[in-house]
Residue, then its C-alpha position, 0 to 999 in steps of 0.5 A: m869333167r863335171p862343173s862343181l854344184r857350187l859353180v853351177l849355183r854361182l853361175a845360175l845366181s849370176s844369171a838371174a841376177l843380171l836378167t832381173p828387171r831393175v826397178a826405178r828408185p823414186q827420185a827425190a823432190p827438188t829443194v826450193a832452190e832448185l824449183i826457184a831456179s827452174g821458175d827463174s829459167a822458164w820466166t827468162a825463156g818467157k814460159f810464164d805457165a811453167a814458172f807460174a807452176r814452179y813458184a807455186r810448188v815453192l810457195e806451198q813448201d816455203s811461204t816466206s820466199g821473196r822471189a816466189l811471191f813477187r813473181m807469183a803476184t806479177l804473173l797473177a797481176w798479168r792474168n788479171e787475177l788482181d785480188r790474189s795478186i793483191g794478197l801476194y804483193r801485200h805479203y811479200v812487202k810485210l816480209s820486205p818493207r824496204d823493197d821500193d819495187g815491192r811497194i811500187a808493184l802493190a800500188r800499181v795492182l791497186a790502181 
């Protein structure tokens, strides 16, 4: 008995579908919350360059992120990039005027 043409076509199409390479879909960009969490993990692990990169990406998406502003300003101060650090601390203090830590950190860099 010969297989029907319909069956042969189904088998051929199924085989072609299985043998076709899969193309990876681009992943969605991480959210601000995911970037902050990743930056915090890097910070805690002492991987400050990685934390810097993640907080920078946060600030590209949301320039009002207090945590990213404060941590980036701190990292810049540690790198002796005081003018940039002062600018970020000032921005942070404007957004969070009641935060004593922010005002103290700004004062330390200014001193």
